[in-house]
C-alpha positions as CSV (number, residue, x, y, z in Angstrom):
1,X,82.5,28.6,148.6
2,X,83.4,27.5,145.0
3,X,80.4,25.1,144.9
4,X,78.0,27.9,145.9
5,X,79.2,30.1,143.1
6,X,79.2,27.3,140.6
7,X,75.5,26.8,141.3
8,X,74.5,29.6,139.0
9,X,76.0,27.7,136.1
10,X,74.5,24.3,137.0
11,X,71.4,24.6,134.8
12,X,70.5,22.7,131.6
13,X,70.9,25.8,129.4
14,X,74.5,26.1,130.3
15,X,75.4,23.3,127.9
16,X,79.2,22.8,128.0
17,X,79.9,19.5,126.5
18,X,82.7,16.9,126.6
19,X,85.7,18.0,124.5
20,X,84.4,21.6,124.0
21,X,86.7,24.5,123.3
22,X,85.4,27.2,125.6
23,X,85.9,31.0,125.8
24,X,85.3,32.5,129.3
25,X,85.1,36.2,128.6
26,X,85.1,38.2,131.8
27,X,86.6,35.2,133.6
28,X,87.2,37.1,136.9
29,X,89.0,34.5,139.2
30,X,87.9,31.6,137.0
31,X,84.8,29.9,138.5
32,X,83.2,29.4,135.1
33,X,86.5,28.1,133.7
34,X,86.5,25.6,136.5
35,X,82.9,24.7,135.8
36,X,83.7,24.1,132.1
37,X,86.6,21.8,133.1
38,X,84.2,19.8,135.3
39,X,81.9,19.4,132.3
40,X,84.8,17.9,130.2
41,X,86.0,20.9,128.2
42,X,89.2,20.3,126.2
43,X,90.5,23.8,126.6
44,X,89.3,27.0,128.3
45,X,90.6,30.4,127.1
46,X,90.0,32.7,130.1
47,X,90.0,36.5,129.5
48,X,90.4,38.9,132.4
49,X,91.8,42.5,131.8
50,X,91.8,43.6,135.5
51,X,95.4,43.0,136.5
52,X,94.6,42.6,140.2
53,X,92.0,39.9,139.4
54,X,94.1,38.4,136.7
55,X,96.8,37.4,139.2
56,X,94.3,35.3,141.1
57,X,92.9,33.8,137.9
58,X,96.5,32.8,136.9
59,X,97.1,31.2,140.2
60,X,93.8,29.3,140.0
61,X,94.7,28.1,136.5
62,X,98.1,26.8,137.7
63,X,96.4,25.0,140.6
64,X,93.4,23.6,138.7
65,X,94.6,22.6,135.2
66,X,96.8,23.5,132.3
67,X,93.7,23.3,130.2
68,X,92.8,26.7,131.5
69,X,94.7,29.3,129.5
70,X,94.5,32.8,131.1
71,X,94.9,36.0,129.1
72,X,95.2,39.5,130.5
73,X,93.2,41.0,127.6
74,X,89.9,42.8,127.2
75,X,88.0,41.3,124.3
76,X,86.2,44.1,122.5
77,X,85.3,45.6,119.1
78,X,88.8,46.5,118.0
79,X,92.5,45.7,118.7
80,X,94.4,48.3,120.7
81,X,94.0,49.7,124.2
82,X,91.2,51.0,126.3
83,X,90.6,52.6,129.7
84,X,89.5,50.2,132.4
85,X,87.9,51.5,135.5
86,X,88.7,49.5,138.7
87,X,86.3,49.3,141.6
88,X,87.5,50.8,144.9
89,X,87.1,47.5,146.9
90,X,90.6,45.9,146.5
91,X,90.4,46.0,142.7
92,X,88.0,43.1,142.3
93,X,85.5,44.8,140.0
94,X,86.1,46.7,136.8
95,X,84.4,48.0,133.6
96,X,85.2,49.8,130.4
97,X,81.8,51.6,130.5
98,X,82.4,55.3,130.7
99,X,78.8,56.3,131.0
100,X,77.3,54.1,133.8
101,X,74.3,56.2,134.7
102,X,71.8,53.9,132.9
103,X,73.5,50.7,133.8
104,X,73.5,48.3,136.8
105,X,76.9,49.7,137.7
106,X,75.7,53.2,138.4
107,X,76.1,52.9,142.2
108,X,79.6,51.3,142.0
109,X,82.5,53.5,142.9
110,X,85.7,53.3,140.8
111,X,88.8,54.8,142.2
112,X,91.4,53.9,139.5
113,X,91.6,53.7,135.8
114,X,94.3,51.9,133.8
115,X,95.1,51.2,130.2
116,X,94.6,47.6,129.1
117,X,95.1,45.6,125.9
118,X,92.1,44.9,123.7
119,X,91.6,42.4,120.9
120,X,88.6,41.2,119.0
121,X,87.6,37.6,119.6
122,X,88.0,37.0,115.8
123,X,91.6,38.3,115.9
124,X,92.4,36.2,118.9
125,X,91.1,33.0,117.2
126,X,93.2,33.7,114.1
127,X,96.4,34.8,116.0
128,X,96.3,31.8,118.4
129,X,95.2,29.3,115.7
130,X,92.2,28.2,117.7
131,X,90.8,25.3,115.8
132,X,87.1,25.9,116.7
133,X,85.0,27.6,119.3
134,X,82.2,25.5,120.8
135,X,81.0,27.6,123.8
136,X,81.3,31.3,124.7
137,X,80.4,32.7,128.1
138,X,80.4,36.6,128.3
139,X,79.9,38.5,131.6
140,X,81.9,41.7,131.0
141,X,80.2,44.4,133.0
142,X,78.4,46.1,130.1
143,X,80.8,45.3,127.3
144,X,78.9,42.3,126.0
145,X,77.7,44.1,122.8
146,X,81.2,45.3,121.8
147,X,82.6,41.8,122.4
148,X,79.9,40.2,120.2
149,X,80.5,42.7,117.4
150,X,84.2,41.7,117.5
151,X,83.2,38.0,117.3
152,X,81.1,38.0,114.1
153,X,83.3,35.8,112.0
154,X,83.7,33.3,114.8
155,X,79.9,33.1,115.4
156,X,79.2,32.8,111.6
157,X,81.8,30.0,111.2
158,X,81.3,27.9,114.3
159,X,77.8,28.8,115.7
160,X,79.1,28.4,119.3
161,X,76.6,27.9,122.1
162,X,76.6,31.0,124.2
163,X,75.8,32.3,127.7
164,X,75.6,36.1,127.7
165,X,74.9,38.4,130.7
166,X,71.8,40.4,130.0
167,X,71.4,42.7,133.0
168,X,74.0,45.4,132.8
169,X,72.2,47.7,130.4
170,X,68.4,48.2,130.5
171,X,67.8,47.1,126.9
172,X,70.2,44.1,126.9
173,X,67.4,41.6,126.7
174,X,66.3,43.1,123.4
175,X,69.5,44.3,121.8
176,X,71.7,41.3,122.4
177,X,69.3,38.8,120.7
178,X,68.9,41.2,117.8
179,X,72.7,41.5,117.4
180,X,73.3,37.8,117.5
181,X,70.4,37.0,115.1
182,X,71.8,39.6,112.7
183,X,75.0,37.5,112.5
184,X,73.2,34.1,112.3
185,X,69.5,33.9,112.1
186,X,69.4,30.1,113.0
187,X,70.0,30.6,116.7
188,X,67.3,29.9,119.3
189,X,67.7,31.6,122.7
190,X,66.2,31.6,126.2
191,X,66.4,34.1,129.1
192,X,67.2,32.5,132.4
193,X,67.0,34.2,135.8
194,X,69.1,32.5,138.5
195,X,70.8,35.0,140.7
196,X,71.2,37.2,137.6
197,X,69.7,37.3,134.1
198,X,71.5,35.5,131.3
199,X,70.7,34.8,127.7
200,X,71.5,31.4,126.4
201,X,71.9,30.8,122.7
202,X,71.9,27.4,121.0
């Protein structure tokens, strides 16, 4: 099963390199983190705020490698707390989007909400003394823009390669590139459709 799920990452644009420091934002149970390890990543910081899913991610990290460092945090635009809506099916899906009518999540049913810790990516890098950030993957159920806004200093300083989900909101494919290019105008990017739509920045 893991190899089927890893297939969506096995494309040239998903350019994790040997010795990269990787941020897996919206890590779920850790398949991208595992993929990054197979590509030779030095460290993978894996963020998953859903406590039910986080327990599985943590077990996977313990089983796979101590290079995967799991954090039960929702990266966002500010430090604090936020309401997380958890999907009715055994707690595996979640989002912080309150208005989901114009999103790809509009047909999902959420039967629980919980308060979770938030941090900006920039704050995390400073607090945990991360030496550099080489690759960022973000698939956060509609929160991609807020996460990027909280990562401006990291993007300016390191120009990490990025893989950003671009299918949760109808204008993602327009707004996300505009946002990233407003931070650094020397990025190139490409939209790739393989199971889902992702924007790759390099």
